[in-house]
C-alpha positions in Angstrom: -13.7 16.9 9.5 -14.4 18.1 12.9 -14.5 21.1 15.1 -11.8 21.5 17.8 -11.9 22.8 21.0 -8.9 21.7 23.0 -6.0 22.9 20.7 -3.9 25.5 22.2 -5.5 28.9 21.9 -3.5 31.0 24.3 -2.7 34.7 23.9 -2.8 35.9 20.4 0.4 35.4 18.4 1.8 38.4 16.6 -0.4 40.4 14.3 -1.5 38.9 11.1 1.4 38.1 8.8 2.0 40.4 5.9 3.2 39.2 2.5 6.8 38.7 3.5 8.9 37.8 0.3 11.3 35.0 0.7 14.8 36.1 1.3 17.3 34.8 -1.3 19.7 32.0 -0.4 22.7 34.2 -0.7 21.4 37.1 1.5 23.9 38.2 4.1 23.2 37.0 7.6 26.3 38.2 9.2 24.3 40.2 11.8 22.3 37.1 12.8 23.6 34.9 15.6 24.6 31.4 14.5 22.3 28.7 16.2 23.8 25.4 17.2 21.8 22.0 16.9 23.3 19.5 19.1 22.6 15.9 18.1 22.8 13.1 20.7 23.1 9.8 18.8 23.0 7.8 22.2 19.6 8.9 23.0 17.2 7.2 20.5 13.7 8.4 20.9 11.5 6.4 18.4 11.8 4.6 15.1 9.4 6.0 12.6 7.2 3.1 11.3 7.1 2.4 7.5 3.2 3.2 7.5 3.6 6.4 9.5 2.0 8.6 6.8 -1.7 8.6 6.4 -4.7 10.3 4.9 -8.2 10.8 6.4 -11.4 11.1 4.3 -15.0 11.6 5.1 -17.2 8.5 5.2 -19.9 10.4 3.1 -17.4 10.2 0.2 -18.4 6.4 0.0 -21.8 7.7 -1.1 -20.1 8.2 -4.4 -19.1 4.6 -5.1 -16.9 5.5 -8.0 -14.7 8.0 -6.1 -12.5 5.4 -4.3 -12.2 3.1 -7.3 -9.5 2.0 -9.7 -10.8 4.3 -12.4 -9.6 7.2 -10.2 -6.1 6.9 -11.4 -4.9 10.4 -10.6 -6.0 10.1 -6.9 -4.2 6.7 -6.8 -1.0 8.0 -8.1 -1.0 11.0 -5.8 -1.6 8.9 -2.6 1.0 6.4 -3.7 3.4 9.3 -4.1 3.2 10.0 -0.4 4.8 6.5 0.4 4.8 3.0 -0.5 3.3 2.1 2.8 0.5 4.2 4.6 -2.9 4.1 6.1 -6.2 5.3 4.5 -8.7 6.3 7.2 -12.4 6.5 6.3 -14.4 8.4 9.0 -15.0 12.0 10.1 -18.0 13.6 11.4 -20.1 12.4 8.4 -19.6 8.8 9.7 -22.2 9.7 12.3 -24.7 10.3 9.7 -24.4 7.2 7.7 -26.5 3.9 7.3 -25.7 0.6 5.6 -27.8 -0.9 2.9 -27.2 -4.3 1.2 -28.8 -3.0 -1.9 -26.5 -1.1 -4.3 -29.6 0.6 -5.9 -30.0 2.6 -2.8 -26.9 4.7 -3.6 -29.1 6.6 -6.0 -30.6 8.3 -2.9 -27.3 10.0 -2.4 -26.5 13.3 -4.1 -25.1 12.6 -7.6 -24.0 9.0 -6.8 -22.9 8.4 -10.5 -20.3 11.4 -10.4 -16.8 11.0 -9.2 -17.3 14.1 -7.1 -15.7 15.4 -4.0 -17.3 15.4 -0.7 -15.5 17.5 1.9 -15.7 20.9 3.5 -15.7 23.9 1.1 -16.2 21.3 -1.8 -19.3 23.0 -2.9 -21.2 19.7 -2.5 -24.3 19.8 -0.3 -25.1 16.3 0.9 -28.0 15.0 2.8 -28.0 14.3 6.5 -27.7 10.6 6.0 -25.5 8.9 3.5 -26.4 5.3 2.4 -23.4 3.1 2.1 -23.7 0.1 -0.2 -21.6 -3.1 -1.2 -20.5 -1.4 -4.5 -18.7 1.3 -2.5 -16.9 -1.2 -0.4 -15.9 -3.4 -3.2 -14.5 -0.5 -5.1 -12.7 0.7 -1.9 -11.0 -2.7 -1.6 -9.8 -2.5 -5.2 -8.6 1.1 -4.6 -6.8 0.2 -1.5 -5.0 -2.6 -3.2 -4.0 -0.3 -6.0 -2.6 2.3 -3.6 -1.0 -0.2 -1.4 -2.5 1.3 1.8 -4.9 -0.6 4.0 -7.9 1.0 5.4 -8.9 2.1 9.0 -12.8 2.1 8.8 -15.2 4.1 10.9 -18.7 3.0 12.0 -21.7 5.1 13.2 -21.7 4.9 16.9 -23.5 8.0 17.9 -26.7 7.9 15.8 -26.6 4.4 14.3 -27.7 1.1 15.7 -25.5 -2.0 16.8 -27.5 -4.0 14.3 -26.8 -1.7 11.3 -23.1 -1.6 12.4 -22.8 -5.4 12.5 -24.2 -5.7 9.0 -21.8 -3.1 7.6 -18.9 -4.6 9.6 -19.5 -8.0 8.3 -19.4 -6.9 4.7 -16.5 -4.7 5.2 -14.4 -7.3 6.9 -15.2 -9.9 4.3 -14.6 -7.7 1.4 -11.4 -5.8 2.6 -9.8 -8.9 4.3 -6.1 -8.1 5.0 -6.6 -4.6 3.7 -8.8 -3.7 6.8 -6.5 -2.3 9.6 -9.3 -2.0 12.2 -12.7 -0.6 12.9 -13.2 2.8 14.8 -16.4 2.9 16.6 -17.7 6.4 16.5 -15.9 9.8 15.5 -15.3 12.3 18.4 -17.6 10.9 20.8 -16.7 13.6 23.3 -17.8 16.3 20.9 -20.7 16.7 18.2 -20.6 18.8 15.1 -23.4 19.1 12.6 -22.1 21.0 9.4 -24.6 23.3 7.9 -24.2 21.6 4.5 -25.4 18.3 6.0 -28.9 19.4 7.0 -31.5 22.1 6.3 -32.9 21.8 9.8 -31.2 21.6 13.2 -30.2 18.1 14.5 -29.9 17.2 18.1 -26.4 17.3 19.6 -24.9 14.0 20.6 -21.9 14.5 22.8 -21.1 11.6 25.3 -19.4 11.3 28.6 -16.7 8.7 29.0 -19.0 6.4 30.8 -21.8 6.9 28.2 -19.3 6.3 25.3 -17.8 3.2 27.0 -21.2 1.6 27.7 -22.3 2.2 24.1 -18.9 1.1 22.7 -19.0 -2.2 24.5 -22.4 -2.9 23.0 -21.2 -2.3 19.5 -17.9 -4.0 20.1 -19.4 -7.2 21.5 -22.1 -7.4 18.8 -19.4 -6.9 16.0 -16.9 -9.4 17.8 -19.6 -12.0 17.8 -20.3 -11.7 14.1 -16.6 -11.0 13.1 -14.4 -12.9 15.5 -11.2 -11.6 13.8 -12.3 -8.0 14.1 -9.7 -5.4 15.3 -10.6 -2.1 17.0 -9.0 1.3 17.4 -10.1 4.3 19.5 -11.5 6.3 21.2 -10.8 8.8 18.3 -11.6 11.8 20.6 -11.8 15.4 19.6 -9.7 16.5 22.6 -10.2 14.5 25.8 -7.0 12.7 25.8 -7.5 11.7 29.3 -9.9 9.0 27.9 -6.7 7.0 27.0 -5.9 6.4 30.5 -9.5 5.3 31.3 -9.4 2.9 28.4 -6.2 1.3 29.8 -7.8 0.9 33.1 -10.7 -0.8 31.4 -8.3 -3.0 29.5 -10.5 -2.2 26.4 -10.1 -4.4 23.4 -8.1 -1.9 21.3 -5.3 -2.9 19.0 -4.1 0.6 19.2 -5.3 4.0 20.6 -6.3 7.1 18.6 -7.3 10.7 18.9 -7.5 13.9 16.8 -5.8 17.2 16.9 -6.0 20.5 14.9 -3.5 23.3 15.4 -5.8 26.2 14.9 -9.5 27.2 14.9 -12.0 28.4 14.3 -11.3 30.0 10.9 -13.4 33.1 11.8 -11.0 33.9 14.6 -8.6 36.6 13.2 -5.9 35.3 15.6 -5.8 32.1 13.6 -3.4 33.5 11.1 0.0 32.4 9.5 2.1 33.7 12.5 0.0 31.6 14.9 0.3 28.5 12.8 4.1 28.8 12.4 4.7 29.7 16.1 1.8 27.8 17.8 1.1 24.9 15.4 2.8 22.4 17.6 1.6 20.6 20.7 3.1 23.2 23.0 3.8 22.1 26.6 3.5 18.6 25.5 0.2 17.8 27.5 -1.3 15.7 24.9 2.0 14.1 24.1 2.5 13.2 27.8 -0.9 11.6 28.0 -0.2 9.6 24.8 3.2 8.4 26.0 1.7 7.5 29.4 -1.0 5.3 27.7 1.6 3.6 25.4 3.7 2.8 28.4 0.9 1.5 30.5 -0.7 -0.6 27.8 2.1 -1.5 25.5 -0.2 -0.6 22.5 0.6 2.1 19.9 -1.1 5.4 19.3 -2.1 6.9 16.0 -3.3 10.5 15.4 -6.0 9.4 13.0 -7.4 12.9 12.2 -5.9 16.4 12.2 -4.6 19.3 10.3 -3.9 23.0 10.5 -7.1 24.7 11.2 -10.4 22.9 11.9 -13.6 23.3 10.0 -12.1 22.7 6.7 -9.1 25.0 7.2 -8.6 28.7 6.7 -8.0 30.4 3.3 -4.7 32.0 3.1 -3.3 29.8 6.0 -4.1 26.2 5.5 -3.5 26.3 1.7 -0.1 28.1 1.8 3.6 27.5 2.0 3.1 27.9 5.8 1.1 24.7 5.9 3.9 22.8 4.1 6.3 23.8 6.8 3.9 23.1 9.6 2.9 19.7 8.3 6.4 18.4 8.0 7.5 19.8 11.5 4.4 18.5 13.0 4.6 15.0 11.8 8.2 14.7 12.7 7.4 16.0 16.3 5.0 13.3 16.7 7.2 10.6 15.2 9.9 11.7 17.6 7.3 11.4 20.5 6.7 7.7 19.6 3.3 8.1 17.7 2.8 5.2 15.3 1.3 7.4 12.5 -0.5 10.5 11.5 -3.5 10.8 9.2 -4.0 14.4 7.8 -7.7 15.0 7.0 -8.8 16.3 3.7 -11.1 15.9 0.7 -12.7 18.0 -1.9 -11.4 21.4 -2.3 -11.1 22.1 1.5 -8.4 24.5 2.2 -6.2 22.2 4.3 -6.6 19.1 2.2 -3.4 17.5 1.0 -4.9 16.4 -2.3 -7.5 18.8 -3.8 -10.0 17.9 -6.4 -12.8 19.3 -8.4 -14.7 18.0 -11.4 -13.5 20.9 -13.4 -9.7 20.9 -12.5 -9.1 17.4 -11.5 -6.4 16.5 -8.7 -3.5 18.5 -7.4 -1.1 18.4 -4.7 -1.6 21.3 -2.1 1.4 22.7 -0.2 0.6 20.5 2.8 1.3 17.5 0.6 4.9 18.7 0.1 5.5 18.8 3.9 4.3 15.3 4.0 6.8 14.4 1.4 9.7 15.7 3.5 8.4 13.9 6.7 8.0 10.6 4.9 11.8 10.7 4.1 12.4 9.6 7.7 10.3 6.4 7.7 12.2 3.5 9.0 14.9 5.5 10.6 15.4 6.2 14.4 14.9 9.6 15.5 17.4 10.7 18.2 17.4 13.7 20.7 18.5 17.0 19.6 18.8 20.4 21.3 18.9 23.9 19.9 20.7 26.9 21.4 19.0 29.9 22.6 17.1 31.8 19.8 16.3 35.5 19.5 12.7 36.6 19.7 12.7 37.0 15.9 13.8 33.4 15.3 11.7 30.4 14.9 13.7 27.3 14.1 13.3 23.7 14.8 15.4 20.7 14.0 15.3 16.9 14.0 17.9 14.1 13.3 17.7 10.4 12.7 20.0 7.5 12.3 19.7 5.0 9.3 21.9 2.3 7.9 25.0 4.1 9.3 24.1 7.5 8.0 22.1 10.6 9.0 18.9 12.2 8.2 18.2 15.7 9.4 15.5 18.4 8.9 15.8 22.0 9.7 12.9 24.4 9.7 13.2 28.1 9.6 9.7 29.6 10.1 10.8 33.3 10.3 11.2 36.1 7.8 15.1 36.2 8.1 17.6 33.6 6.9 19.5 31.8 9.6 22.9 30.0 9.9 22.9 26.7 11.8 25.9 24.8 13.1 25.2 21.0 13.5 27.2 19.2 16.1 27.4 15.5 17.1 27.5 13.8 13.7 30.4 11.5 14.4 34.1 11.7 13.7 34.1 10.3 10.1 34.3 13.0 7.4 31.3 12.9 5.0 29.2 14.9 2.6 25.5 15.5 2.9 23.0 16.2 0.2 20.5 19.1 0.9 17.1 19.0 -0.4 14.9 22.3 0.1 11.2 22.7 0.8 10.3 26.4 -0.2 8.1 28.7 -2.0 8.2 32.2 -3.5 6.6 33.5 -0.2 5.1 32.2 2.9 1.6 32.9 2.0 1.8 31.7 -1.6 -0.8 29.1 -2.5 1.2 27.8 -5.6 4.7 27.3 -6.5 5.8 25.3 -3.6 8.6 22.8 -4.4 10.6 20.1 -2.7 13.9 19.4 -4.3 13.1 22.0 -7.0 10.2 19.8 -8.3 6.5 20.1 -8.2 4.1 17.2 -8.1 2.0 16.7 -11.3 -1.6 15.5 -11.2 -0.4 12.1 -12.5 1.9 11.9 -9.5 5.1 12.5 -11.4 7.7 14.0 -9.2 11.6 14.4 -9.8 13.2 16.0 -6.6 16.9 16.6 -6.6 19.4 17.8 -4.0 20.2 21.5 -4.5 23.6 21.6 -2.7 25.9 19.7 -0.4 27.3 20.3 3.1 30.7 19.0 4.4 30.9 17.1 7.7 34.2 17.4 9.5 35.0 16.3 13.1 31.3 15.8 13.5 30.2 19.3 12.6 28.6 20.9 9.6 27.1 24.3 8.8 24.2 25.4 6.7 22.4 28.5 5.9 18.6 28.0 5.8 16.6 30.7 3.9 13.6 32.5 5.3 10.4 30.6 5.5 12.0 27.3 4.2 13.2 23.8 5.4 16.2 21.9 4.5 16.3 18.1 4.4 19.8 16.7 4.8 20.9 13.2 4.1 24.4 12.1 5.0 
């Protein structure tokens, strides 16, 4: 987890959202202007990679070697439920407080190493400033990764660690994970430093690097690891907010297999302006400044970019915002926006019982899928398809609708998000001349601030991963057009 700084905190959004009840599907919307979503099939923007979906966990979780292991069947099932392919990222701010030991017995110095417990913000687990990582944790991580079917993006301690220790760790990780290792990330948010209160009882010095300081240190670690592990792959800079570092790495011709950075839509949680309304209206990369820098780096280098850490509100999320139906709408909309922009993937951060975690767990209650997980399920439906350009007609100030369209195997996939308290009727244009029927699957909850009861396709996700979504209705496409009513605070996934 990380604190964020450069997300778009502009003027306050509307006052904190009250408990708006969801409007029924049949509610009259005769007085509401019809919106038009125009689809341009000739303007293909990007193909969503099969491994686009990802999760991010704190490195300190490896201090509990049995957490990422094949014995943790519920966690395996829930991660697999998010997609057959994906990327598991191990990193976060706790990666700056780890050290490697070749002695498995040293794990006893971590807090409760024998317990399959959560390590994450708001998890209730107080961990020591330094987590000792051991071979047992990496061996278990390898088997866990194989069971899930997702390879691992692995973070090393750049800020406070030594190159010698990083080399020893990298050698064992590379040898153990083999083809399950995507790449190494050297450091977490080098442009920013964050020391959570739960990590230490005494203040620790801040380590925030300029680009030149970072690159000099990165080269030292990179060259040492490359000498010891000739096949090593690297990703970075994994910045908190300085996206301009991407262009500097392109100029340096840095040895990166792909670029990466972080983004959180809101924060800090203590700010009363960080509410549901802000997330629903401002929880996108408004103005596209970050997206523009990413696209420029991709074009200049020919290398992909992956958002390796992000979520709704930094510092573990905000209660009543990050753990509600709003986060489900936000996560799906956010992921599709980045896929459309050409990002190669998104890893949403989580762990423990943090408010924003997609998969929550506690020793008492086990594992469960949070609302944000359901949004990820919707976005995952687009993998392998090519997103095309769309445009929406002018909206009223009270409306908040976004739409996406993609082509696949001669058919269409669409997603429509109504993030406002009134239902809306949407006319879709540009779907081709052939008559067809489309199946509509809904993402919705009882109310926008509900923490439970969210469904996709009328189904919830069980702790064992069981999930049985079904389309709720159909729409008819004639002369390339179709119309649909989207209920308040809900999303419609349409497959034609």
